[in-house]
LUMGUZA-666148 format. One record per residue (C-alpha): residue in one letter; residue number from 1; x, y negated, z. Coordinates in steps of 0.001 Angstrom, whole numbers, plus 500000, padded with zeros to 6 digits. Layout:
! LUMGUZA-666148
+--------+-----+--------+--------+--------+
: residu : num :     c1 :     c2 :     c3 :
+--------+-----+--------+--------+--------+
:      A : NUM :      X :      Y :      Z :
...
+--------+-----+--------+--------+--------+
END
This chain:
! LUMGUZA-666148
+--------+-----+--------+--------+--------+
: residu : num :     c1 :     c2 :     c3 :
+--------+-----+--------+--------+--------+
:      M :   1 : 734845 : 140152 : 459476 :
:      E :   2 : 734934 : 142666 : 456649 :
:      P :   3 : 736952 : 141802 : 453517 :
:      I :   4 : 735305 : 142966 : 450295 :
:      G :   5 : 737392 : 143007 : 447163 :
:      F :   6 : 735977 : 142964 : 443636 :
:      D :   7 : 737209 : 142278 : 440113 :
:      G :   8 : 736073 : 138656 : 439939 :
:      T :   9 : 733296 : 139280 : 437414 :
:      F :  10 : 729578 : 138838 : 437927 :
:      D :  11 : 728914 : 142531 : 437392 :
:      G :  12 : 731636 : 143417 : 439881 :
:      W :  13 : 730147 : 141059 : 442442 :
:      V :  14 : 726678 : 142598 : 441950 :
:      V :  15 : 728027 : 146050 : 442846 :
:      A :  16 : 729891 : 144626 : 445839 :
:      A :  17 : 726915 : 142570 : 447047 :
:      R :  18 : 724511 : 145512 : 446729 :
:      G :  19 : 726793 : 147643 : 448847 :
:      A :  20 : 727174 : 144930 : 451489 :
:      L :  21 : 723394 : 144516 : 451669 :
:      Q :  22 : 722777 : 148206 : 452135 :
:      R :  23 : 725302 : 148319 : 454942 :
:      G :  24 : 723462 : 145402 : 456569 :
:      K :  25 : 726408 : 143007 : 456348 :
:      L :  26 : 725437 : 139471 : 457385 :
:      P :  27 : 726819 : 136642 : 455194 :
:      S :  28 : 728894 : 135507 : 458160 :
:      D :  29 : 730425 : 138987 : 458467 :
:      V :  30 : 731867 : 139155 : 454946 :
:      V :  31 : 734972 : 137691 : 453309 :
:      W :  32 : 734865 : 137884 : 449494 :
:      L :  33 : 738194 : 138610 : 447824 :
:      D :  34 : 738221 : 137787 : 444122 :
:      R :  35 : 741232 : 139612 : 442655 :
:      N :  36 : 741310 : 137296 : 439632 :
:      Q :  37 : 741749 : 134148 : 441720 :
:      A :  38 : 743702 : 135355 : 444729 :
:      S :  39 : 747164 : 133796 : 444906 :
:      D :  40 : 748325 : 136263 : 447595 :
:      T :  41 : 747860 : 139880 : 446488 :
:      S :  42 : 748895 : 141124 : 449938 :
:      L :  43 : 745424 : 140135 : 451089 :
:      F :  44 : 744102 : 143197 : 449248 :
:      S :  45 : 746302 : 145672 : 451037 :
:      G :  46 : 744024 : 148399 : 452319 :
:      V :  47 : 740894 : 146717 : 450862 :
:      A :  48 : 738923 : 149022 : 448580 :
:      E :  49 : 736906 : 147795 : 445644 :
:      E :  50 : 733202 : 148025 : 446521 :
:      A :  51 : 732758 : 150205 : 443457 :
:      E :  52 : 735093 : 152707 : 445164 :
:      A :  53 : 733136 : 152688 : 448446 :
:      P :  54 : 731077 : 155696 : 449596 :
:      P :  55 : 727894 : 156375 : 447595 :
:      I :  56 : 724950 : 154136 : 448517 :
:      D :  57 : 721930 : 155723 : 450135 :
:      P :  58 : 719281 : 155864 : 447356 :
:      S :  59 : 716337 : 156028 : 449783 :
:      P :  60 : 713516 : 153484 : 449276 :
:      V :  61 : 714665 : 151576 : 452351 :
:      S :  62 : 717897 : 150646 : 450534 :
:      V :  63 : 716136 : 149184 : 447460 :
:      F :  64 : 716203 : 145368 : 447319 :
:      R :  65 : 714131 : 143257 : 444942 :
:      V :  66 : 715042 : 139705 : 443980 :
:      P :  67 : 713423 : 137220 : 441561 :
:      K :  68 : 714591 : 137370 : 437956 :
:      R :  69 : 715424 : 133688 : 438326 :
:      F :  70 : 718081 : 134538 : 440912 :
:      L :  71 : 719859 : 136898 : 438523 :
:      E :  72 : 719888 : 134201 : 435820 :
:      L :  73 : 721094 : 131609 : 438297 :
:      A :  74 : 723758 : 133892 : 439774 :
:      R :  75 : 725102 : 134926 : 436363 :
:      S :  76 : 725570 : 131251 : 435499 :
:      V :  77 : 727024 : 130204 : 438866 :
:      A :  78 : 729498 : 133090 : 438687 :
:      C :  79 : 731243 : 131071 : 435942 :
:      H :  80 : 731756 : 128098 : 438266 :
:      R :  81 : 735297 : 127319 : 439374 :
:      A :  82 : 734380 : 126659 : 443030 :
:      P :  83 : 735857 : 129494 : 445199 :
:      H :  84 : 732891 : 129358 : 447598 :
:      R :  85 : 730425 : 130400 : 444872 :
:      W :  86 : 730610 : 134082 : 445910 :
:      P :  87 : 729746 : 133602 : 449625 :
:      L :  88 : 727071 : 131079 : 448591 :
:      L :  89 : 725481 : 133597 : 446217 :
:      Y :  90 : 725576 : 136324 : 448843 :
:      R :  91 : 724020 : 134025 : 451443 :
:      V :  92 : 721138 : 133209 : 449088 :
:      L :  93 : 720806 : 136897 : 448177 :
:      W :  94 : 720595 : 137802 : 451863 :
:      R :  95 : 717941 : 135180 : 452513 :
:      L :  96 : 715878 : 136294 : 449509 :
:      T :  97 : 715897 : 139894 : 450717 :
:      H :  98 : 715329 : 139116 : 454400 :
:      G :  99 : 712092 : 137191 : 454592 :
:      E : 100 : 712610 : 134179 : 452265 :
:      A : 101 : 711403 : 135609 : 448953 :
:      H : 102 : 710362 : 132162 : 447687 :
:      L : 103 : 713611 : 130407 : 448617 :
:      L : 104 : 714414 : 129386 : 445024 :
:      E : 105 : 711162 : 127453 : 444851 :
:      V : 106 : 712309 : 125198 : 447692 :
:      G : 107 : 714321 : 122627 : 445782 :
:      V : 108 : 715287 : 120663 : 448901 :
:      D : 109 : 716920 : 123668 : 450546 :
:      P : 110 : 720702 : 122981 : 450664 :
:      D : 111 : 721668 : 126399 : 449256 :
:      T : 112 : 719103 : 126253 : 446451 :
:      H : 113 : 720059 : 122668 : 445631 :
:      E : 114 : 723769 : 123535 : 445452 :
:      L : 115 : 723180 : 126561 : 443221 :
:      E : 116 : 721070 : 124505 : 440816 :
:      G : 117 : 723783 : 121820 : 440730 :
:      M : 118 : 726395 : 124437 : 439859 :
:      E : 119 : 724142 : 125847 : 437150 :
:      K : 120 : 723808 : 122384 : 435597 :
:      A : 121 : 727588 : 121934 : 435683 :
:      I : 122 : 728012 : 125200 : 433773 :
:      G : 123 : 725390 : 124104 : 431236 :
:      R : 124 : 727248 : 120837 : 430675 :
:      D : 125 : 730553 : 122645 : 430265 :
:      L : 126 : 729060 : 125063 : 427736 :
:      H : 127 : 727740 : 122113 : 425748 :
:      K : 128 : 731060 : 120229 : 425899 :
:      M : 129 : 732947 : 123261 : 424624 :
:      R : 130 : 730565 : 123625 : 421693 :
:      A : 131 : 730862 : 119915 : 420921 :
:      F : 132 : 734601 : 119374 : 421370 :
:      V : 133 : 736356 : 122511 : 420134 :
:      R : 134 : 738435 : 121492 : 417093 :
:      F : 135 : 739907 : 124285 : 414969 :
:      R : 136 : 743215 : 123830 : 413165 :
:      E : 137 : 744231 : 126013 : 410240 :
:      V : 138 : 747244 : 128302 : 410632 :
:      K : 139 : 748708 : 130026 : 407559 :
:      T : 140 : 749252 : 133770 : 407934 :
:      D : 141 : 750239 : 136567 : 405543 :
:      D : 142 : 746628 : 137765 : 405616 :
:      G : 143 : 745180 : 134334 : 404914 :
:      P : 144 : 744132 : 131385 : 407078 :
:      W : 145 : 743445 : 131796 : 410797 :
:      F : 146 : 741800 : 128931 : 412669 :
:      V : 147 : 743037 : 128162 : 416168 :
:      A : 148 : 741589 : 125742 : 418733 :
:      W : 149 : 742764 : 124601 : 422142 :
:      F : 150 : 740228 : 123757 : 424834 :
:      E : 151 : 740400 : 123040 : 428559 :
:      P : 152 : 737064 : 124017 : 430125 :
:      Q : 153 : 736049 : 122804 : 433541 :
:      H : 154 : 734809 : 126291 : 434491 :
:      F : 155 : 735203 : 129955 : 433481 :
:      I : 156 : 732867 : 129804 : 430490 :
:      V : 157 : 734902 : 131295 : 427620 :
:      E : 158 : 733327 : 134741 : 427661 :
:      R : 159 : 729851 : 133305 : 428087 :
:      N : 160 : 730299 : 130912 : 425161 :
:      A : 161 : 732070 : 133340 : 422813 :
:      P : 162 : 728891 : 134719 : 421149 :
:      F : 163 : 727907 : 131191 : 420129 :
:      F : 164 : 731171 : 130667 : 418227 :
:      R : 165 : 731036 : 134212 : 416784 :
:      D : 166 : 727599 : 133511 : 415287 :
:      R : 167 : 728439 : 130006 : 414131 :
:      F : 168 : 731792 : 130830 : 412522 :
:      A : 169 : 731147 : 134462 : 411577 :
:      A : 170 : 732871 : 134146 : 408185 :
:      L : 171 : 736146 : 132783 : 409601 :
:      R : 172 : 738935 : 134359 : 411576 :
:      W : 173 : 739577 : 132270 : 414638 :
:      S : 174 : 740955 : 132020 : 418167 :
:      I : 175 : 740039 : 129672 : 421008 :
:      L : 176 : 742886 : 129323 : 423481 :
:      T : 177 : 742350 : 128059 : 427034 :
:      P : 178 : 744402 : 128097 : 430240 :
:      D : 179 : 742040 : 130682 : 431779 :
:      R : 180 : 740989 : 133043 : 429005 :
:      C : 181 : 741369 : 133297 : 425234 :
:      V : 182 : 738856 : 134663 : 422724 :
:      H : 183 : 739599 : 135931 : 419204 :
:      W : 184 : 737301 : 136829 : 416300 :
:      D : 185 : 738556 : 138824 : 413311 :
:      R : 186 : 735180 : 138980 : 411512 :
:      A : 187 : 734538 : 142372 : 413137 :
:      E : 188 : 734749 : 142080 : 416917 :
:      L : 189 : 735416 : 139671 : 419747 :
:      R : 190 : 738559 : 140232 : 421784 :
:      F : 191 : 739602 : 138536 : 424999 :
:      T : 192 : 743131 : 137998 : 426275 :
:      E : 193 : 744782 : 136215 : 429173 :
:      G : 194 : 745005 : 132426 : 429185 :
:      V : 195 : 747972 : 130570 : 427702 :
:      D : 196 : 749458 : 127089 : 427931 :
:      R : 197 : 748981 : 124248 : 425476 :
:      S : 198 : 752267 : 124940 : 423665 :
:      Q : 199 : 750771 : 128093 : 422115 :
:      A : 200 : 748231 : 126078 : 420090 :
:      P : 201 : 748899 : 124135 : 416868 :
:      T : 202 : 748893 : 120348 : 417208 :
:      E : 203 : 747609 : 119277 : 413792 :
:      D : 204 : 746731 : 120411 : 410288 :
:      A : 205 : 746263 : 118989 : 406803 :
:      V : 206 : 742648 : 117864 : 407230 :
:      E : 207 : 743019 : 115848 : 410450 :
:      D : 208 : 743644 : 112566 : 408630 :
:      L : 209 : 740422 : 113137 : 406711 :
:      W : 210 : 738590 : 113870 : 409963 :
:      R : 211 : 739852 : 110651 : 411568 :
:      T : 212 : 738894 : 108673 : 408478 :
:      Y : 213 : 735403 : 110177 : 408565 :
:      Y : 214 : 734998 : 109330 : 412258 :
:      G : 215 : 736055 : 105732 : 411623 :
:      S : 216 : 733576 : 105411 : 408757 :
:      I : 217 : 730589 : 106550 : 410841 :
:      F : 218 : 731538 : 104472 : 413906 :
:      N : 219 : 728868 : 101780 : 414324 :
:      P : 220 : 730290 : 098847 : 416337 :
:      A : 221 : 726833 : 097294 : 416747 :
:      R : 222 : 725544 : 100309 : 418673 :
:      V : 223 : 728586 : 101316 : 420714 :
:      K : 224 : 728054 : 101593 : 424470 :
:      V : 225 : 731306 : 102547 : 426164 :
:      R : 226 : 729714 : 103836 : 429361 :
:      A : 227 : 727252 : 106030 : 427482 :
:      M : 228 : 729975 : 107240 : 425121 :
:      T : 229 : 732331 : 108268 : 427933 :
:      A : 230 : 729455 : 109970 : 429732 :
:      E : 231 : 728799 : 112115 : 426651 :
:      M : 232 : 732477 : 112463 : 425674 :
:      P : 233 : 734497 : 112274 : 428950 :
:      R : 234 : 738104 : 111121 : 428715 :
:      H : 235 : 739184 : 114554 : 429972 :
:      Y : 236 : 738627 : 115859 : 426422 :
:      W : 237 : 740123 : 112960 : 424453 :
:      K : 238 : 743696 : 114229 : 424346 :
:      N : 239 : 742603 : 117309 : 422379 :
:      L : 240 : 740292 : 115536 : 419905 :
:      P : 241 : 741875 : 114157 : 416701 :
:      E : 242 : 739204 : 111456 : 416387 :
:      A : 243 : 739918 : 110226 : 419924 :
:      Q : 244 : 743062 : 108548 : 418590 :
:      E : 245 : 740767 : 106129 : 416744 :
:      I : 246 : 738496 : 105250 : 419684 :
:      Q : 247 : 740544 : 102490 : 421345 :
:      P : 248 : 741385 : 100666 : 418077 :
:      L : 249 : 737739 : 100897 : 416982 :
:      L : 250 : 736504 : 099592 : 420352 :
:      A : 251 : 738991 : 096734 : 420247 :
:      K : 252 : 737684 : 095661 : 416834 :
:      A : 253 : 734003 : 096214 : 417649 :
:      P : 254 : 733071 : 092675 : 418841 :
:      T : 255 : 734556 : 090953 : 415810 :
:      R : 256 : 733163 : 093595 : 413427 :
:      V : 257 : 729680 : 093057 : 414852 :
:      E : 258 : 729965 : 089311 : 414427 :
:      A : 259 : 731249 : 089735 : 410869 :
:      M : 260 : 728321 : 092062 : 410065 :
:      Y : 261 : 725922 : 089476 : 411430 :
:      V : 262 : 727423 : 086651 : 409381 :
:      A : 263 : 727328 : 088776 : 406222 :
:      A : 264 : 723676 : 089616 : 406845 :
:      A : 265 : 722867 : 085968 : 407460 :
:      A : 266 : 724368 : 084987 : 404113 :
:      K : 267 : 721983 : 087333 : 402287 :
:      R : 268 : 718805 : 085885 : 403774 :
:      P : 269 : 716750 : 083897 : 401227 :
:      V : 270 : 716552 : 080144 : 401732 :
:      E : 271 : 712746 : 080258 : 401826 :
:      D : 272 : 712955 : 082210 : 405090 :
:      F : 273 : 714258 : 079128 : 406869 :
:      V : 274 : 711892 : 076573 : 408415 :
:      P : 275 : 713259 : 073027 : 407950 :
:      F : 276 : 713017 : 070428 : 410699 :
:      E : 277 : 713617 : 066771 : 410008 :
:      V : 278 : 716689 : 065445 : 411835 :
:      P : 279 : 716861 : 061673 : 412420 :
:      A : 280 : 719236 : 059892 : 410060 :
:      T : 281 : 721456 : 058432 : 412777 :
:      D : 282 : 724923 : 058860 : 414267 :
:      D : 283 : 723692 : 057973 : 417742 :
:      L : 284 : 724227 : 061126 : 419766 :
:      S : 285 : 721732 : 060041 : 422443 :
:      L : 286 : 718966 : 059695 : 419857 :
:      L : 287 : 719903 : 063037 : 418297 :
:      R : 288 : 719853 : 064732 : 421720 :
:      D : 289 : 716380 : 063366 : 422497 :
:      A : 290 : 715055 : 064317 : 419060 :
:      A : 291 : 716366 : 067883 : 419394 :
:      K : 292 : 714082 : 068382 : 422401 :
:      T : 293 : 711117 : 068401 : 420033 :
:      C : 294 : 712651 : 070755 : 417458 :
:      R : 295 : 710362 : 073600 : 416401 :
:      G : 296 : 712428 : 074837 : 413461 :
:      C : 297 : 712507 : 078370 : 414870 :
:      P : 298 : 710684 : 080260 : 417658 :
:      L : 299 : 713561 : 080138 : 420164 :
:      W : 300 : 712219 : 077020 : 421889 :
:      K : 301 : 709249 : 079035 : 423239 :
:      D : 302 : 711330 : 081171 : 425608 :
:      A : 303 : 714174 : 078777 : 426384 :
:      S : 304 : 714111 : 076476 : 429403 :
:      C : 305 : 715461 : 073542 : 427428 :
:      V : 306 : 717471 : 072549 : 424390 :
:      V : 307 : 721210 : 072592 : 425069 :
:      F : 308 : 722738 : 069886 : 422919 :
:      G : 309 : 726426 : 069149 : 422565 :
:      E : 310 : 728322 : 066951 : 425005 :
:      G : 311 : 731652 : 065202 : 425177 :
:      L : 312 : 733607 : 062270 : 423859 :
:      R : 313 : 731843 : 060361 : 421066 :
:      S : 314 : 735198 : 059752 : 419340 :
:      A : 315 : 736719 : 063163 : 420062 :
:      R : 316 : 739535 : 064315 : 417813 :
:      V : 317 : 738442 : 067935 : 418278 :
:      L : 318 : 734890 : 069283 : 418026 :
:      V : 319 : 734403 : 072791 : 419414 :
:      V : 320 : 731573 : 075021 : 418127 :
:      G : 321 : 730385 : 078176 : 419905 :
:      E : 322 : 727486 : 080500 : 419132 :
:      Q : 323 : 724596 : 079601 : 421461 :
:      P : 324 : 723980 : 078668 : 425113 :
:      G : 325 : 723809 : 081437 : 427701 :
:      D : 326 : 721651 : 081949 : 430768 :
:      Q : 327 : 723438 : 079401 : 432962 :
:      E : 328 : 723703 : 076884 : 430133 :
:      D : 329 : 719954 : 077202 : 429560 :
:      R : 330 : 719282 : 076461 : 433229 :
:      A : 331 : 721760 : 073570 : 433434 :
:      G : 332 : 721043 : 072055 : 430001 :
:      R : 333 : 724789 : 071813 : 429279 :
:      P : 334 : 727079 : 073861 : 426995 :
:      F : 335 : 729840 : 076137 : 428281 :
:      V : 336 : 729154 : 076093 : 432027 :
:      G : 337 : 728617 : 079851 : 432566 :
:      P : 338 : 731269 : 082601 : 432892 :
:      A : 339 : 732497 : 082134 : 429307 :
:      G : 340 : 732580 : 078379 : 429844 :
:      Q : 341 : 734638 : 078761 : 433010 :
:      L : 342 : 737126 : 080963 : 431184 :
:      F : 343 : 737170 : 078403 : 428357 :
:      N : 344 : 737985 : 075641 : 430846 :
:      R : 345 : 740814 : 077720 : 432323 :
:      A : 346 : 742237 : 078332 : 428845 :
:      L : 347 : 742021 : 074628 : 427989 :
:      A : 348 : 743948 : 073767 : 431148 :
:      A : 349 : 746599 : 076380 : 430309 :
:      A : 350 : 746898 : 074877 : 426809 :
:      G : 351 : 747283 : 071357 : 428221 :
:      I : 352 : 743953 : 070101 : 426842 :
:      D : 353 : 741532 : 067896 : 428759 :
:      R : 354 : 737956 : 069041 : 428093 :
:      A : 355 : 736761 : 065466 : 428637 :
:      E : 356 : 738550 : 064540 : 425393 :
:      L : 357 : 736597 : 067140 : 423358 :
:      Y : 358 : 733089 : 067345 : 421970 :
:      V : 359 : 731654 : 070792 : 422731 :
:      T : 360 : 728511 : 072231 : 421137 :
:      N : 361 : 726939 : 075414 : 419736 :
:      A : 362 : 725677 : 076536 : 416341 :
:      V : 363 : 722294 : 077354 : 417966 :
:      K : 364 : 720811 : 075014 : 420589 :
:      H : 365 : 718379 : 077321 : 422388 :
:      F : 366 : 719158 : 080411 : 424488 :
:      K : 367 : 717978 : 083640 : 422849 :
:      W : 368 : 717523 : 086436 : 425357 :
:      T : 369 : 715861 : 089741 : 426150 :
:      P : 370 : 714566 : 090661 : 429632 :
:      Q : 371 : 716126 : 093398 : 431745 :
:      G : 372 : 714426 : 093467 : 435121 :
:      K : 373 : 714977 : 090012 : 436585 :
:      R : 374 : 717936 : 089323 : 434322 :
:      R : 375 : 717984 : 087539 : 430961 :
:      L : 376 : 720435 : 089211 : 428607 :
:      H : 377 : 722040 : 087399 : 425679 :
:      A : 378 : 720646 : 088390 : 422258 :
:      K : 379 : 722283 : 087658 : 418924 :
:      P : 380 : 720597 : 084763 : 417045 :
:      S : 381 : 719189 : 085663 : 413652 :
:      A : 382 : 720120 : 084130 : 410302 :
:      R : 383 : 716865 : 082144 : 410332 :
:      E : 384 : 717656 : 080711 : 413758 :
:      V : 385 : 721210 : 079757 : 412801 :
:      A : 386 : 719965 : 078087 : 409593 :
:      A : 387 : 717234 : 076203 : 411468 :
:      C : 388 : 719827 : 074703 : 413820 :
:      R : 389 : 722420 : 073907 : 411177 :
:      P : 390 : 721088 : 070347 : 410474 :
:      W : 391 : 721636 : 069449 : 414156 :
:      L : 392 : 725210 : 070716 : 414035 :
:      E : 393 : 725857 : 068787 : 410821 :
:      A : 394 : 724467 : 065650 : 412439 :
:      E : 395 : 726812 : 066084 : 415424 :
:      I : 396 : 729814 : 066526 : 413122 :
:      C : 397 : 728890 : 063428 : 411121 :
:      A : 398 : 728422 : 061422 : 414321 :
:      V : 399 : 731680 : 062475 : 415998 :
:      K : 400 : 733852 : 062551 : 412843 :
:      P : 401 : 736518 : 064807 : 414409 :
:      A : 402 : 739952 : 065475 : 412947 :
:      L : 403 : 739533 : 069201 : 413598 :
:      I : 404 : 736705 : 071664 : 414227 :
:      V : 405 : 737456 : 074686 : 416422 :
:      C : 406 : 735228 : 077674 : 415639 :
:      L : 407 : 734767 : 080102 : 418540 :
:      G : 408 : 733704 : 083470 : 417151 :
:      A : 409 : 732141 : 084734 : 413939 :
:      T : 410 : 728804 : 082903 : 414178 :
:      A : 411 : 730507 : 079525 : 414461 :
:      T : 412 : 733031 : 080457 : 411763 :
:      G : 413 : 730280 : 081576 : 409376 :
:      T : 414 : 728263 : 078414 : 409998 :
:      I : 415 : 731198 : 076037 : 409494 :
:      C : 416 : 733438 : 077815 : 406974 :
:      G : 417 : 731107 : 080193 : 405157 :
:      P : 418 : 730142 : 083879 : 405379 :
:      D : 419 : 732261 : 087013 : 404967 :
:      L : 420 : 735198 : 085649 : 406961 :
:      K : 421 : 736859 : 087908 : 409521 :
:      V : 422 : 737892 : 086198 : 412734 :
:      T : 423 : 740508 : 088878 : 413478 :
:      E : 424 : 742274 : 088121 : 410184 :
:      L : 425 : 741929 : 084333 : 410289 :
:      R : 426 : 742320 : 083469 : 413978 :
:      G : 427 : 744854 : 080750 : 414588 :
:      Q : 428 : 744602 : 079517 : 410995 :
:      A : 429 : 743268 : 076177 : 409754 :
:      L : 430 : 740650 : 076542 : 406988 :
:      D : 431 : 738985 : 074087 : 404607 :
:      T : 432 : 735300 : 073301 : 405236 :
:      P : 433 : 732488 : 071662 : 403259 :
:      F : 434 : 732727 : 068714 : 405674 :
:      G : 435 : 736207 : 067796 : 404476 :
:      I : 436 : 737471 : 068512 : 407991 :
:      P : 437 : 739820 : 071450 : 408676 :
:      A : 438 : 738587 : 074156 : 411007 :
:      L : 439 : 740682 : 076384 : 413244 :
:      V : 440 : 739281 : 079869 : 413865 :
:      T : 441 : 739593 : 081817 : 417107 :
:      V : 442 : 737581 : 084239 : 419240 :
:      H : 443 : 734690 : 083270 : 421474 :
:      P : 444 : 735729 : 083245 : 425168 :
:      S : 445 : 732827 : 085587 : 425981 :
:      S : 446 : 734646 : 088338 : 424028 :
:      L : 447 : 737427 : 088164 : 426609 :
:      L : 448 : 734890 : 089048 : 429294 :
:      R : 449 : 733884 : 092318 : 427615 :
:      L : 450 : 737178 : 093746 : 426401 :
:      P : 451 : 737248 : 097508 : 425792 :
:      V : 452 : 738976 : 099780 : 428266 :
:      G : 453 : 742716 : 099817 : 427634 :
:      V : 454 : 742976 : 096260 : 426262 :
:      D : 455 : 745051 : 093999 : 428526 :
:      P : 456 : 742913 : 090947 : 429466 :
:      E : 457 : 745969 : 088841 : 430301 :
:      V : 458 : 747490 : 089433 : 426881 :
:      E : 459 : 744230 : 088497 : 425137 :
:      F : 460 : 743838 : 085409 : 427331 :
:      K : 461 : 747349 : 084240 : 426388 :
:      R : 462 : 746512 : 084720 : 422699 :
:      F : 463 : 743407 : 082567 : 423159 :
:      V : 464 : 745457 : 079869 : 424920 :
:      E : 465 : 747963 : 079915 : 422071 :
:      D : 466 : 745125 : 079355 : 419547 :
:      L : 467 : 743950 : 076345 : 421569 :
:      R : 468 : 747488 : 074932 : 421638 :
:      K : 469 : 747490 : 075100 : 417830 :
:      A : 470 : 744227 : 073159 : 417851 :
:      K : 471 : 745866 : 070464 : 419936 :
:      L : 472 : 748756 : 070196 : 417482 :
:      E : 473 : 746488 : 070293 : 414384 :
:      S : 474 : 744390 : 067400 : 415701 :
:      I : 475 : 747317 : 065057 : 416281 :
+--------+-----+--------+--------+--------+
END
């Protein structure tokens, strides 16, 4: 096999590949030696650069034509970090010039498919660099110089440099990476060897402002962790100032969403609510039967049944959740699904017998949206919560508990009033319009969707501790 050395650039490879083609070198007969990536320089002993090889015969027979698409594809793939990119490119080049002129149109061909995958990886890396480079100001005698540290997945610095030159033409800046560094002095681009992270500044005066801005635009109601990490992979987090805020913001997201909902519910006009006459009785059986005919809001149309409260008629503790879920809707009983099972486990850990409680929800019908064959929980609206409130009040009046436990923001807003933050009030006993104290804690379903990095065992123990306080408060 013939070793062919070149300078590791796309242009250098083109010269080398053209020479190999004209000498009739099969892909299997060539070993490509990239001087920029070789760890053992002794491999190049006696190997001439292709640019130094004898002149190529300029006769028409030695002229090779390839599609313009191949040159675009090859220039992009040359930036890929995979060492086998050079033999792959030469193999495709050989095939294109030896009877397979339309190879790039065959998307299922393994070589074509791999090249296109590499091209997409380069495109993603170019985009990530443009999105996640963060400049920090460095004071110099000649004025400010802005320096950024970035760790690209591939060798894209030189290809991306014109973008930053055009975008930040009025600034003097440097982008440092482990592979290659680029510098702009408002006159020309310069490239230098890569450096390590210690050469870059770690912070500047405006980073606190940047983190504050990121926190202010973070919308907890729309956050989707999987989509966010797909767009902003964790690989880049350590170099982004705003990434320091992500985990705290994710941890607070569920309670912030619930608080936003309760605040919105409080602003809805009373005339929006459709009243439904609740029987004037403290007989829970009669109330349960009457609730089956409730049409105070549209939720009854899509629910399988009404899910009324259940438990001890003389319970010392009445527990209020948000609404029934999919399994509760099918069973006709509250807290029997995944959140209910976790609730039962927490009760047992707190030394509380569920049979001694009365358990219900602020909303009695399951609100859901379809996703394929699944029914996904949907947040009840202010109108729906208000329509169900008379049933909840009737249950409280019938049971006459010593304590009400509010699970989550919807229950807390319904029992204690709007604009209350569960995260600030959890574990505390609050006054209520019913003359019965209420203890606030999180809904067990929130423990099933904790953000990445939050210890589920720690949060479960906190929930158990809240329930223990409920046991003591009710004595």
